Backbone as ProteinMPNN parsed JSONL, in Angstrom:
{"seq_chain_A": "MRNLSATSSGLLLPVLGGMLVASMYSGRLMSSSGRHKAVLTAGGALLSIGSFLLSLLDVDTDSVISSLYMVIFGLGLGLVFQNVMVVTQNSVELKDMGVASGTLTFFRSVGGSFGGSLFAAVFTSRLHTSLDPELSAADLAAVHSNGGRLGSGALQGLSDAARGAYVDAVASATQGMFRRALPFFVIALLVALSLRDKNKQEQPAPAPATSAPKQTEAAS", "coords_chain_A": {"N_chain_A": [[5.238, -19.951, 17.342], [7.742, -20.93, 17.027], [8.25, -22.314, 19.279], [9.459, -20.992, 21.416], [10.322, -19.556, 24.583], [8.748, -16.826, 26.399], [10.714, -15.048, 27.252], [12.95, -15.745, 25.652], [11.991, -15.267, 23.048], [11.626, -12.528, 23.218], [14.195, -11.542, 23.252], [15.046, -11.065, 20.702], [14.055, -8.612, 19.599], [13.626, -7.149, 17.106], [11.766, -5.287, 16.085], [11.828, -3.104, 17.9], [14.497, -2.412, 17.595], [14.558, -1.492, 14.93], [12.827, 0.702, 15.228], [14.344, 2.337, 16.964], [16.657, 3.009, 15.459], [15.498, 4.326, 13.222], [14.145, 6.467, 14.479], [16.258, 7.946, 15.583], [17.836, 8.845, 13.358], [15.993, 9.947, 11.582], [15.014, 12.148, 12.942], [17.235, 13.87, 12.923], [17.442, 14.283, 10.166], [15.037, 15.61, 9.582], [15.399, 17.922, 11.07], [17.565, 19.137, 9.794], [16.859, 19.399, 7.094], [14.135, 19.92, 6.963], [12.267, 18.33, 5.738], [9.552, 17.11, 6.253], [7.395, 15.795, 5.051], [8.564, 13.868, 3.36], [9.799, 12.134, 5.185], [7.629, 11.17, 6.739], [6.095, 10.033, 4.714], [7.801, 7.995, 3.826], [7.806, 6.512, 6.173], [5.084, 5.705, 6.352], [4.979, 4.135, 4.028], [6.84, 2.084, 4.619], [5.59, 0.953, 6.855], [3.275, -0.058, 5.656], [4.371, -1.893, 3.814], [5.772, -3.536, 5.61], [3.647, -4.532, 7.181], [2.255, -5.976, 5.245], [4.196, -7.925, 4.586], [4.459, -9.215, 7.054], [1.994, -10.353, 7.182], [2.327, -12.561, 5.687], [3.612, -14.476, 7.127], [4.207, -17.797, 8.171], [4.157, -21.168, 9.509], [6.486, -22.216, 8.542], [8.234, -20.18, 8.046], [11.45, -18.767, 8.077], [13.491, -17.811, 10.89], [15.278, -15.687, 10.505], [14.2, -14.412, 8.259], [11.657, -13.657, 9.227], [12.492, -11.916, 11.239], [13.666, -9.926, 9.686], [11.396, -8.935, 8.377], [10.114, -7.829, 10.585], [11.938, -5.85, 11.311], [11.687, -4.082, 9.152], [9.047, -3.253, 9.586], [9.412, -2.056, 12.096], [11.144, 0.063, 11.417], [9.382, 1.647, 9.954], [7.564, 2.362, 12.001], [9.286, 3.862, 13.632], [9.861, 6.042, 11.99], [7.427, 7.318, 11.855], [6.099, 7.496, 14.394], [7.262, 9.254, 16.477], [7.845, 11.494, 14.957], [5.459, 12.531, 14.065], [4.594, 14.045, 16.194], [6.473, 16.134, 16.107], [5.838, 17.357, 13.655], [3.247, 18.162, 14.237], [3.676, 20.07, 16.279], [5.132, 21.963, 14.858], [3.214, 22.958, 13.227], [1.48, 24.664, 14.422], [0.814, 27.744, 16.161], [2.994, 29.229, 18.629], [1.653, 29.724, 21.037], [-0.349, 27.849, 20.986], [0.876, 25.428, 21.156], [1.067, 23.719, 23.38], [-1.585, 22.824, 23.688], [-1.964, 21.498, 21.238], [-0.007, 19.468, 21.404], [-0.876, 18.065, 23.688], [-3.409, 17.218, 22.816], [-2.739, 15.524, 20.684], [-1.296, 13.556, 22.09], [-3.325, 12.551, 23.727], [-5.187, 11.446, 21.847], [-3.492, 9.625, 20.69], [-3.045, 7.854, 22.8], [-5.653, 6.925, 23.266], [-6.18, 5.787, 20.756], [-4.162, 3.825, 20.691], [-4.951, 2.144, 22.798], [-7.524, 1.371, 21.956], [-6.959, 0.276, 19.418], [-5.133, -1.774, 20.097], [-6.785, -3.435, 21.657], [-8.732, -4.065, 19.739], [-7.343, -5.484, 17.69], [-6.275, -7.539, 19.179], [-8.615, -8.847, 19.834], [-9.403, -9.631, 17.267], [-7.332, -11.399, 16.648], [-7.648, -13.392, 18.666], [-10.248, -14.275, 18.097], [-9.996, -15.373, 15.499], [-8.17, -17.329, 16.104], [-9.56, -19.101, 17.844], [-11.631, -19.806, 16.125], [-10.293, -21.276, 14.192], [-9.231, -23.316, 15.737], [-11.233, -24.718, 17.209], [-12.723, -26.699, 15.643], [-10.715, -28.585, 15.32], [-9.587, -29.711, 17.606], [-9.568, -32.058, 20.322], [-11.89, -32.654, 23.052], [-10.531, -32.514, 25.519], [-8.06, -31.291, 24.854], [-9.062, -28.922, 23.828], [-10.237, -27.779, 26.079], [-7.944, -27.285, 27.576], [-6.702, -25.33, 26.057], [-8.62, -23.229, 26.011], [-8.725, -22.639, 28.706], [-6.524, -21.084, 29.094], [-7.086, -18.809, 27.773], [-6.649, -19.091, 25.097], [-3.96, -18.68, 24.709], [-0.923, -20.186, 24.845], [2.025, -21.104, 26.528], [5.396, -22.258, 25.754], [5.882, -24.497, 27.348], [3.294, -25.397, 28.141], [2.33, -25.911, 25.617], [3.766, -28.122, 24.82], [2.514, -30.029, 26.281], [0.253, -30.779, 24.943], [-1.343, -33.064, 22.641], [0.27, -34.51, 19.696], [-1.166, -34.005, 17.335], [-2.865, -31.967, 18.214], [-0.993, -30.028, 18.9], [0.175, -29.394, 16.439], [-2.1, -28.387, 15.143], [-2.607, -26.175, 16.728], [-0.348, -24.53, 16.333], [-0.596, -24.006, 13.588], [-3.003, -22.605, 13.668], [-2.296, -20.325, 15.135], [-0.495, -19.149, 13.345], [-2.262, -18.608, 11.222], [-4.031, -16.82, 12.496], [-2.298, -14.718, 13.067], [-1.59, -13.873, 10.496], [-4.118, -12.981, 9.595], [-4.549, -10.856, 11.368], [-2.594, -8.927, 10.672], [-3.304, -8.482, 8.034], [-5.726, -7.179, 8.328], [-4.848, -4.918, 9.571], [-3.394, -3.649, 7.631], [-4.924, -1.87, 5.809], [-5.216, 0.429, 7.446], [-2.612, 1.386, 7.668], [-2.115, 2.007, 5.024], [-3.903, 4.108, 4.719], [-2.652, 5.932, 6.442], [-0.348, 6.373, 4.945], [-1.434, 7.664, 2.679], [-2.403, 9.98, 3.886], [0.031, 11.125, 4.679], [1.123, 11.664, 2.177], [-0.443, 13.767, 1.421], [0.445, 15.907, 2.842], [2.241, 19.024, 3.309], [5.507, 20.41, 3.215], [6.201, 22.453, 5.767], [8.307, 24.188, 6.251], [9.137, 24.793, 3.734], [7.361, 26.438, 2.611], [6.562, 29.535, 1.108], [7.53, 32.435, 2.722], [6.235, 35.572, 3.764], [7.908, 38.495, 2.68], [9.853, 40.51, 4.875], [8.823, 43.76, 5.879], [10.497, 46.662, 4.724], [12.677, 48.411, 6.894], [11.865, 51.526, 8.214], [13.358, 54.589, 8.604], [13.364, 56.944, 11.278], [12.014, 60.203, 10.819], [14.282, 62.786, 10.219], [15.002, 65.307, 12.526], [15.124, 68.701, 12.199], [17.545, 70.956, 13.298], [16.858, 73.674, 15.402], [17.269, 77.01, 14.305], [19.751, 78.914, 15.656]], "CA_chain_A": [[5.438, -20.857, 16.22], [9.082, -21.474, 17.145], [8.34, -22.978, 20.575], [10.358, -20.245, 22.284], [9.704, -18.953, 25.756], [8.51, -15.385, 26.242], [11.999, -14.36, 27.415], [13.793, -15.999, 24.481], [11.453, -14.569, 21.887], [11.807, -11.095, 23.405], [15.59, -11.145, 23.093], [15.308, -10.686, 19.317], [13.81, -7.171, 19.572], [13.852, -6.504, 15.801], [10.892, -4.126, 15.892], [12.355, -1.992, 18.687], [15.753, -1.988, 16.977], [14.224, -0.659, 13.786], [12.276, 1.967, 15.728], [15.421, 3.146, 17.534], [17.493, 3.542, 14.377], [14.718, 5.273, 12.424], [13.859, 7.663, 15.271], [17.483, 8.73, 15.749], [18.325, 9.487, 12.141], [14.951, 10.746, 10.941], [14.964, 13.431, 13.636], [18.308, 14.713, 12.396], [17.106, 14.646, 8.79], [13.976, 16.612, 9.594], [15.929, 19.178, 11.6], [18.498, 19.757, 8.859], [16.268, 19.665, 5.785], [12.736, 20.312, 7.058], [11.456, 17.503, 4.825], [8.634, 16.319, 7.061], [6.562, 14.957, 4.197], [9.338, 12.726, 2.872], [10.021, 11.209, 6.295], [6.364, 10.523, 7.093], [5.699, 9.193, 3.59], [8.631, 6.79, 3.903], [7.311, 5.724, 7.302], [3.829, 5.059, 5.972], [5.265, 3.091, 3.043], [7.483, 0.958, 5.305], [4.575, 0.287, 7.667], [2.405, -0.827, 4.758], [5.141, -3.032, 3.316], [6.035, -4.441, 6.73], [2.408, -5.217, 7.547], [1.981, -6.976, 4.209], [5.15, -9.027, 4.729], [4.126, -9.963, 8.272], [0.784, -11.135, 6.923], [2.732, -13.768, 4.951], [4.293, -15.397, 8.022], [3.571, -19.084, 8.443], [4.934, -22.026, 10.413], [7.761, -22.575, 7.92], [9.044, -18.989, 7.812], [12.714, -18.781, 8.804], [13.598, -16.759, 11.907], [15.966, -14.528, 9.929], [13.243, -13.725, 7.385], [10.639, -13.007, 10.058], [13.14, -10.777, 11.906], [13.812, -8.876, 8.673], [10.074, -8.322, 8.21], [9.836, -7.008, 11.762], [12.796, -4.666, 11.242], [11.037, -3.154, 8.217], [7.894, -2.693, 10.293], [9.923, -1.173, 13.133], [11.632, 1.282, 10.78], [8.21, 2.474, 9.666], [7.075, 2.936, 13.258], [10.215, 4.886, 14.088], [9.748, 7.228, 11.149], [6.119, 7.96, 12.005], [5.557, 7.665, 15.744], [7.702, 10.467, 17.164], [7.898, 12.635, 14.054], [4.129, 13.135, 13.993], [4.573, 15.084, 17.221], [7.258, 17.266, 15.612], [5.051, 18.027, 12.622], [2.119, 18.818, 14.902], [4.158, 21.26, 16.984], [5.56, 22.952, 13.876], [2.07, 23.396, 12.429], [0.646, 25.574, 15.204], [1.532, 28.858, 16.768], [3.637, 28.91, 19.896], [0.677, 29.757, 22.122], [-1.211, 26.671, 20.883], [1.689, 24.223, 21.078], [0.706, 22.824, 24.472], [-2.878, 22.212, 23.375], [-1.776, 20.555, 20.132], [0.745, 18.309, 21.892], [-1.74, 17.305, 24.583], [-4.468, 16.575, 22.032], [-2.146, 14.393, 19.968], [-0.986, 12.514, 23.063], [-4.587, 11.948, 24.146], [-5.724, 10.582, 20.793], [-2.557, 8.51, 20.51], [-3.308, 6.893, 23.877], [-6.95, 6.292, 22.993], [-6.027, 4.938, 19.58], [-3.373, 2.657, 21.039], [-5.772, 1.239, 23.611], [-8.595, 0.818, 21.121], [-6.378, -0.572, 18.383], [-4.614, -2.991, 20.703], [-7.915, -4.298, 22.024], [-9.401, -4.525, 18.532], [-6.577, -6.509, 16.977], [-6.206, -8.706, 20.057], [-9.881, -9.562, 19.658], [-9.354, -10.274, 15.947], [-6.417, -12.539, 16.753], [-8.258, -14.44, 19.488], [-11.4, -14.82, 17.391], [-9.521, -16.244, 14.429], [-7.504, -18.485, 16.713], [-10.571, -20.049, 18.312], [-12.375, -20.31, 14.97], [-9.481, -22.298, 13.538], [-8.902, -24.415, 16.648], [-12.366, -25.465, 17.76], [-13.073, -27.944, 14.941], [-9.575, -29.474, 15.168], [-9.085, -30.247, 18.871], [-10.429, -32.902, 21.153], [-12.49, -31.924, 24.174], [-9.513, -32.273, 26.55], [-7.125, -30.271, 24.354], [-9.786, -27.668, 23.693], [-10.39, -27.223, 27.42], [-6.639, -26.767, 27.993], [-6.443, -24.088, 25.332], [-9.541, -22.188, 26.46], [-8.412, -22.266, 30.084], [-5.464, -20.077, 29.038], [-7.515, -17.73, 26.889], [-6.137, -19.303, 23.747], [-2.539, -18.39, 24.652], [-0.172, -21.236, 25.509], [3.471, -21.004, 26.5], [6.051, -23.412, 25.145], [5.706, -25.652, 28.222], [1.924, -25.891, 28.019], [2.15, -26.418, 24.258], [4.322, -29.473, 24.754], [1.602, -30.944, 26.952], [-0.814, -31.184, 24.037], [-1.024, -34.163, 21.745], [0.96, -34.075, 18.491], [-2.152, -33.434, 16.413], [-3.331, -30.699, 18.774], [0.107, -29.067, 18.835], [0.261, -28.921, 15.059], [-3.27, -27.56, 14.849], [-2.48, -24.909, 17.448], [0.664, -23.72, 15.649], [-1.203, -23.545, 12.332], [-4.025, -21.608, 13.986], [-1.599, -19.089, 15.509], [0.004, -18.551, 12.106], [-3.409, -18.072, 10.492], [-4.546, -15.655, 13.21], [-1.327, -13.644, 12.885], [-1.767, -13.373, 9.134], [-5.36, -12.222, 9.533], [-4.421, -9.617, 12.124], [-1.83, -7.94, 9.905], [-4.067, -8.128, 6.846], [-6.733, -6.194, 8.723], [-4.153, -3.683, 9.946], [-2.797, -3.044, 6.443], [-5.632, -0.685, 5.303], [-4.961, 1.602, 8.286], [-1.295, 1.91, 7.314], [-2.252, 2.615, 3.704], [-4.527, 5.412, 4.961], [-1.601, 6.799, 6.983], [0.515, 6.745, 3.821], [-2.144, 8.646, 1.863], [-2.406, 11.245, 4.635], [1.382, 11.683, 4.592], [1.311, 12.198, 0.827], [-1.208, 15.011, 1.277], [1.063, 16.957, 3.641], [3.204, 19.916, 2.688], [6.606, 20.776, 4.107], [5.925, 23.811, 6.234], [9.503, 25.014, 6.141], [9.381, 25.149, 2.352], [6.358, 27.387, 2.155], [7.089, 30.877, 0.971], [7.214, 33.338, 3.811], [6.168, 36.956, 3.28], [9.141, 39.253, 2.909], [9.663, 41.526, 5.914], [8.724, 45.132, 5.387], [11.752, 47.391, 4.939], [12.664, 49.296, 8.063], [11.797, 52.963, 7.875], [14.066, 55.4, 9.609], [12.579, 58.054, 11.815], [12.347, 61.475, 10.118], [15.277, 63.608, 10.907], [14.521, 66.579, 13.038], [16.06, 69.801, 11.894], [17.907, 71.77, 14.474], [16.338, 75.044, 15.343], [18.313, 78.009, 14.09], [20.058, 79.685, 16.87]], "C_chain_A": [[6.81, -21.509, 16.264], [9.302, -22.174, 18.475], [9.347, -22.305, 21.496], [9.598, -19.732, 23.491], [9.514, -17.462, 25.512], [9.824, -14.607, 26.351], [12.866, -14.519, 26.179], [13.286, -15.264, 23.253], [11.641, -13.067, 22.012], [13.229, -10.63, 23.201], [15.899, -10.709, 21.659], [15.152, -9.18, 19.111], [14.01, -6.519, 18.2], [12.992, -5.265, 15.583], [11.441, -2.913, 16.645], [13.683, -1.496, 18.125], [15.507, -1.106, 15.771], [13.666, 0.691, 14.2], [13.379, 2.885, 16.226], [16.259, 3.797, 16.44], [16.74, 4.604, 13.589], [14.447, 6.557, 13.194], [15.086, 8.557, 15.391], [17.822, 9.514, 14.494], [17.255, 10.311, 11.437], [14.813, 12.1, 11.614], [16.028, 14.388, 13.139], [17.997, 15.178, 10.98], [16.045, 15.734, 8.754], [14.49, 17.944, 10.091], [16.799, 19.9, 10.582], [17.838, 20.169, 7.541], [14.831, 20.174, 5.843], [11.81, 19.49, 6.189], [10.571, 16.555, 5.636], [7.851, 15.334, 6.203], [7.309, 13.714, 3.744], [9.523, 11.679, 3.963], [8.743, 10.453, 6.633], [5.857, 9.627, 5.96], [6.501, 7.895, 3.581], [8.171, 5.899, 5.055], [6.022, 4.998, 6.979], [4.037, 3.934, 4.97], [5.891, 1.863, 3.707], [6.498, 0.215, 6.2], [3.658, -0.574, 6.802], [3.117, -2.069, 4.241], [5.388, -4.04, 4.43], [4.801, -5.206, 7.155], [2.051, -6.29, 6.528], [2.911, -8.183, 4.348], [4.84, -9.876, 5.965], [2.85, -10.783, 8.094], [1.081, -12.423, 6.15], [3.411, -14.796, 5.85], [3.503, -16.695, 8.166], [4.516, -19.935, 9.276], [6.301, -22.36, 9.848], [8.662, -21.373, 7.669], [10.296, -19.022, 8.681], [12.784, -17.608, 9.782], [14.283, -15.514, 11.368], [15.01, -13.723, 9.056], [12.19, -12.998, 8.213], [11.226, -11.808, 10.799], [13.325, -9.619, 10.937], [12.488, -8.163, 8.44], [9.767, -7.386, 9.387], [10.708, -5.761, 11.81], [12.188, -3.628, 10.302], [9.845, -2.474, 8.884], [8.349, -1.707, 11.368], [10.481, 0.125, 12.573], [10.474, 2.219, 10.452], [7.644, 3.123, 10.912], [7.975, 4.067, 13.741], [10.128, 6.161, 13.285], [8.462, 8.003, 11.408], [5.841, 8.383, 13.441], [5.969, 8.981, 16.375], [7.627, 11.689, 16.257], [6.534, 13.276, 13.829], [4.007, 14.25, 15.026], [5.336, 16.325, 16.761], [6.474, 18.056, 14.579], [3.881, 18.776, 13.246], [2.565, 20.107, 15.577], [4.593, 22.353, 16.017], [4.403, 23.53, 13.069], [1.167, 24.366, 13.17], [1.495, 26.713, 15.733], [2.046, 28.463, 18.144], [2.629, 28.85, 21.04], [-0.237, 28.53, 22.121], [-0.435, 25.358, 20.941], [1.331, 23.223, 22.175], [-0.605, 22.098, 24.214], [-2.729, 21.159, 22.283], [-1.055, 19.295, 20.598], [-0.107, 17.437, 22.803], [-2.839, 16.569, 23.84], [-3.93, 15.369, 21.287], [-1.839, 13.244, 20.919], [-2.248, 11.792, 23.517], [-5.116, 10.972, 23.094], [-4.787, 9.415, 20.499], [-2.793, 7.442, 21.574], [-4.621, 6.157, 23.641], [-6.841, 5.342, 21.809], [-5.221, 3.691, 19.865], [-4.17, 1.646, 21.844], [-6.846, 0.564, 22.771], [-8.035, -0.144, 20.081], [-5.823, -1.867, 18.94], [-5.713, -3.969, 21.08], [-8.592, -4.886, 20.79], [-8.646, -5.667, 17.876], [-6.299, -7.72, 17.853], [-7.477, -9.532, 19.942], [-9.93, -10.285, 18.317], [-8.487, -11.521, 16.005], [-7.062, -13.7, 17.519], [-9.433, -15.087, 18.781], [-10.975, -15.778, 16.29], [-8.844, -17.493, 14.983], [-8.523, -19.534, 17.14], [-11.367, -20.633, 17.147], [-11.618, -21.43, 14.264], [-9.27, -23.52, 14.42], [-10.09, -25.3, 16.987], [-12.71, -26.733, 16.981], [-11.952, -28.981, 14.952], [-9.195, -30.213, 16.44], [-10.103, -31.155, 19.538], [-10.955, -32.086, 22.322], [-11.451, -31.589, 25.226], [-8.538, -31.192, 26.108], [-7.805, -28.911, 24.244], [-9.978, -26.995, 25.051], [-9.074, -26.63, 27.905], [-6.328, -25.439, 27.322], [-7.327, -22.963, 25.859], [-9.267, -21.761, 27.893], [-7.324, -21.213, 30.159], [-5.824, -18.926, 28.101], [-6.998, -17.875, 25.476], [-4.65, -19.08, 23.619], [-1.796, -19.433, 25.484], [1.314, -20.932, 25.413], [4.076, -22.268, 25.917], [5.891, -24.654, 26.007], [4.323, -26.26, 28.11], [1.674, -26.476, 26.637], [2.683, -27.837, 24.126], [3.415, -30.495, 25.428], [0.445, -31.402, 26.1], [-0.384, -32.395, 23.21], [-0.368, -33.623, 20.474], [0.003, -33.408, 17.509], [-2.628, -32.072, 16.902], [-2.25, -29.639, 18.691], [0.249, -28.513, 17.418], [-0.903, -28.026, 14.684], [-3.157, -26.195, 15.514], [-1.486, -23.988, 16.742], [0.11, -23.182, 14.334], [-2.241, -22.459, 12.589], [-3.395, -20.279, 14.383], [-1.073, -18.38, 14.269], [-1.136, -17.911, 11.318], [-3.955, -16.813, 11.16], [-3.605, -14.46, 13.066], [-1.447, -13.028, 11.499], [-3.024, -12.503, 9.026], [-5.276, -10.892, 10.249], [-3.692, -8.554, 11.312], [-2.532, -7.573, 8.604], [-5.118, -7.079, 7.158], [-6.104, -4.877, 9.159], [-3.631, -2.938, 8.724], [-3.583, -1.843, 5.911], [-5.39, 0.572, 6.139], [-3.603, 2.221, 7.956], [-1.312, 2.544, 5.927], [-2.907, 3.991, 3.833], [-3.504, 6.393, 5.517], [-0.657, 7.257, 5.883], [-0.15, 7.808, 2.956], [-2.21, 10.008, 2.56], [-1.038, 11.909, 4.556], [1.642, 12.294, 3.215], [0.588, 13.527, 0.623], [-0.595, 16.173, 2.05], [1.948, 17.851, 2.778], [4.293, 20.249, 3.705], [6.451, 22.232, 4.495], [7.117, 24.723, 6.031], [9.803, 25.441, 4.711], [8.355, 26.129, 1.81], [6.971, 28.778, 2.104], [6.603, 31.744, 2.119], [7.148, 34.763, 3.272], [7.439, 37.712, 3.626], [8.893, 40.317, 3.966], [9.648, 42.92, 5.306], [10.029, 45.863, 5.666], [11.62, 48.348, 6.112], [12.697, 50.749, 7.606], [12.46, 53.746, 8.982], [13.195, 56.56, 10.048], [12.969, 59.353, 11.111], [13.302, 62.299, 10.938], [14.657, 64.934, 11.334], [15.571, 67.647, 12.768], [16.323, 70.6, 13.145], [17.35, 73.188, 14.319], [17.489, 76.012, 15.18], [18.525, 78.827, 15.328], [20.032, 81.18, 16.551]], "O_chain_A": [[7.029, -22.531, 15.614], [10.422, -22.587, 18.775], [10.02, -22.98, 22.275], [8.39, -19.504, 23.433], [10.044, -16.904, 24.551], [10.031, -13.628, 25.634], [13.454, -13.548, 25.702], [14.076, -14.697, 22.499], [11.8, -12.389, 20.997], [13.461, -9.439, 22.995], [16.912, -10.05, 21.424], [16.021, -8.543, 18.516], [14.533, -5.406, 18.146], [13.439, -4.299, 14.964], [11.51, -1.818, 16.089], [13.968, -0.299, 18.169], [16.17, -0.083, 15.603], [13.992, 1.713, 13.594], [13.359, 4.083, 15.944], [16.535, 4.996, 16.492], [17.287, 5.673, 13.316], [14.513, 7.641, 12.612], [14.977, 9.781, 15.311], [18.07, 10.718, 14.561], [17.583, 11.284, 10.758], [14.529, 13.097, 10.949], [15.766, 15.576, 12.952], [18.254, 16.33, 10.629], [16.15, 16.68, 7.972], [14.072, 18.991, 9.599], [16.78, 21.128, 10.505], [18.217, 21.176, 6.944], [14.353, 20.79, 4.89], [10.682, 19.904, 5.925], [10.819, 15.351, 5.691], [7.666, 14.177, 6.583], [6.746, 12.619, 3.744], [9.416, 10.48, 3.705], [8.766, 9.233, 6.796], [5.257, 8.583, 6.215], [5.945, 6.82, 3.355], [8.147, 4.675, 4.926], [5.874, 3.816, 7.289], [3.368, 2.903, 5.038], [5.518, 0.731, 3.396], [6.554, -1.01, 6.3], [3.31, -1.692, 7.181], [2.549, -3.161, 4.228], [5.237, -5.246, 4.232], [4.882, -6.396, 7.458], [1.602, -7.378, 6.89], [2.469, -9.327, 4.242], [4.945, -11.102, 5.928], [2.653, -11.789, 8.775], [0.204, -13.269, 5.977], [3.755, -15.883, 5.385], [2.277, -16.679, 8.27], [5.569, -19.459, 9.701], [7.195, -22.752, 10.598], [9.756, -21.535, 7.128], [10.214, -19.276, 9.883], [12.211, -16.547, 9.536], [13.911, -14.398, 11.733], [15.007, -12.493, 9.105], [11.867, -11.845, 7.929], [10.548, -10.795, 10.973], [13.162, -8.459, 11.316], [12.449, -6.938, 8.319], [9.231, -6.293, 9.201], [10.268, -4.72, 12.298], [12.173, -2.437, 10.612], [9.661, -1.264, 8.759], [7.748, -0.646, 11.534], [10.314, 1.181, 13.183], [10.57, 3.431, 10.645], [7.283, 4.3, 10.893], [7.492, 5.102, 14.201], [10.302, 7.251, 13.83], [8.416, 9.216, 11.2], [5.395, 9.505, 13.682], [5.104, 9.76, 16.776], [7.373, 12.797, 16.729], [6.458, 14.442, 13.443], [3.388, 15.281, 14.763], [4.89, 17.448, 17.0], [6.448, 19.286, 14.623], [3.559, 19.891, 12.834], [1.893, 21.131, 15.456], [4.443, 23.538, 16.314], [4.588, 24.484, 12.313], [0.183, 24.844, 12.605], [2.724, 26.649, 15.748], [1.589, 27.488, 18.74], [2.751, 28.001, 21.924], [-0.834, 28.206, 23.148], [-1.023, 24.287, 20.791], [1.296, 22.017, 21.93], [-0.726, 20.904, 24.487], [-3.29, 20.067, 22.379], [-1.441, 18.184, 20.235], [-0.068, 16.21, 22.706], [-3.172, 15.434, 24.18], [-4.568, 14.317, 21.251], [-2.094, 12.085, 20.593], [-2.248, 10.571, 23.675], [-5.449, 9.827, 23.402], [-5.237, 8.34, 20.103], [-2.744, 6.249, 21.274], [-4.702, 4.938, 23.792], [-7.351, 4.222, 21.855], [-5.536, 2.616, 19.356], [-4.081, 0.441, 21.608], [-7.054, -0.646, 22.855], [-8.564, -1.238, 19.883], [-6.005, -2.933, 18.352], [-5.596, -5.174, 20.856], [-8.979, -6.054, 20.784], [-9.232, -6.697, 17.543], [-6.104, -8.82, 17.335], [-7.432, -10.762, 19.952], [-10.431, -11.406, 18.226], [-8.856, -12.57, 15.477], [-7.024, -14.847, 17.072], [-9.607, -16.304, 18.849], [-11.529, -16.87, 16.162], [-8.936, -18.575, 14.402], [-8.369, -20.717, 16.836], [-11.737, -21.807, 17.169], [-12.213, -22.402, 13.798], [-9.144, -24.636, 13.916], [-9.95, -26.521, 17.044], [-12.969, -27.764, 17.601], [-12.197, -30.144, 14.629], [-8.537, -31.25, 16.366], [-11.313, -31.034, 19.344], [-10.514, -30.959, 22.553], [-11.473, -30.489, 25.779], [-8.218, -30.285, 26.876], [-7.199, -27.878, 24.529], [-9.889, -25.772, 25.155], [-9.07, -25.594, 28.57], [-5.762, -24.537, 27.939], [-6.84, -21.865, 26.126], [-9.554, -20.62, 28.256], [-7.202, -20.518, 31.168], [-4.953, -18.16, 27.689], [-6.915, -16.895, 24.736], [-4.101, -19.266, 22.533], [-2.018, -19.545, 26.69], [1.81, -20.55, 24.353], [3.367, -23.231, 25.622], [5.776, -25.758, 25.474], [4.177, -27.477, 27.998], [0.902, -27.424, 26.491], [2.116, -28.656, 23.404], [3.534, -31.694, 25.175], [-0.279, -32.321, 26.484], [0.805, -32.698, 23.105], [-0.436, -32.425, 20.199], [0.323, -32.373, 16.923], [-2.779, -31.137, 16.116], [-2.548, -28.471, 18.438], [0.423, -27.31, 17.227], [-0.725, -27.025, 13.991], [-3.56, -25.182, 14.942], [-1.754, -22.799, 16.573], [0.327, -22.016, 14.005], [-2.348, -21.503, 11.821], [-3.9, -19.22, 14.011], [-1.187, -17.161, 14.148], [-0.994, -16.801, 10.805], [-4.304, -15.849, 10.48], [-4.059, -13.322, 12.955], [-1.409, -11.807, 11.348], [-2.992, -11.423, 8.436], [-5.859, -9.905, 9.801], [-4.126, -7.403, 11.269], [-2.368, -6.454, 8.117], [-5.374, -6.19, 6.347], [-6.757, -3.834, 9.119], [-3.446, -1.722, 8.776], [-2.95, -0.842, 5.576], [-5.363, 1.674, 5.591], [-3.461, 3.444, 7.963], [-0.597, 3.516, 5.682], [-2.517, 4.933, 3.143], [-3.482, 7.557, 5.117], [-0.214, 8.405, 5.885], [0.509, 8.761, 2.541], [-2.091, 11.052, 1.919], [-0.95, 13.124, 4.385], [2.305, 13.325, 3.106], [0.961, 14.316, -0.245], [-1.06, 17.306, 1.93], [2.346, 17.483, 1.673], [4.029, 20.355, 4.902], [6.556, 23.13, 3.658], [6.961, 25.893, 5.682], [10.618, 26.335, 4.484], [8.472, 26.595, 0.676], [7.791, 29.146, 2.945], [5.414, 31.775, 2.438], [7.938, 35.122, 2.399], [7.975, 37.584, 4.727], [7.843, 40.96, 3.964], [10.366, 43.212, 4.35], [10.609, 45.699, 6.739], [10.593, 49.002, 6.295], [13.466, 51.128, 6.723], [12.146, 53.572, 10.159], [12.393, 57.085, 9.276], [14.15, 59.571, 10.838], [13.157, 62.48, 12.146], [13.902, 65.57, 10.599], [16.751, 67.485, 13.081], [15.422, 70.874, 13.938], [17.382, 73.787, 13.244], [18.537, 75.876, 15.811], [17.596, 79.348, 15.945], [20.264, 82.004, 17.436]]}, "name": "protein", "num_of_chains": 1, "seq": "MRNLSATSSGLLLPVLGGMLVASMYSGRLMSSSGRHKAVLTAGGALLSIGSFLLSLLDVDTDSVISSLYMVIFGLGLGLVFQNVMVVTQNSVELKDMGVASGTLTFFRSVGGSFGGSLFAAVFTSRLHTSLDPELSAADLAAVHSNGGRLGSGALQGLSDAARGAYVDAVASATQGMFRRALPFFVIALLVALSLRDKNKQEQPAPAPATSAPKQTEAAS"}
């Protein structure tokens, strides 16, 4: 939407910056206080808020505002992504820690692949639905030849009307993608609210040590 190249747009890195900061400090907070629920709840809330804000992006949104929205989203990711592994490991016995960690990693990989494919399909579908009625046959062929994704150079090759329609369609598809992602983040928030801090649960008091009965010396 800003006619930036892939390299230039990647230099902003607001999402990764938010993830880095949140991951660093949330780990220390969880280690010192054991407040897993608070950290994950804050992460779910920030993801929900960030997804909602990103669903409001349009062609007129300022770069500073869009970067701020992405930082909020990145903070939520940083609070949730790595700390879920910590909570999982703290919720099982030592002998089951490897199984729990491997299972979480497996489902995280499957979920990432499935989710990425799903929302890419949503984005592409909405993009083509918005573009097809607006473009001429030549412009439409140029867009479809690139799978609906045009770089800044190819975008400049379109007519003015086609370029404006394409930018509007990208904004609309982006909004739709984050709107459909929002319910999943709300579910994550509700799951976090249902958790309990394991370190705060009452532990049974250890049984008092009993000394061995004294043996009386035999009378000489």
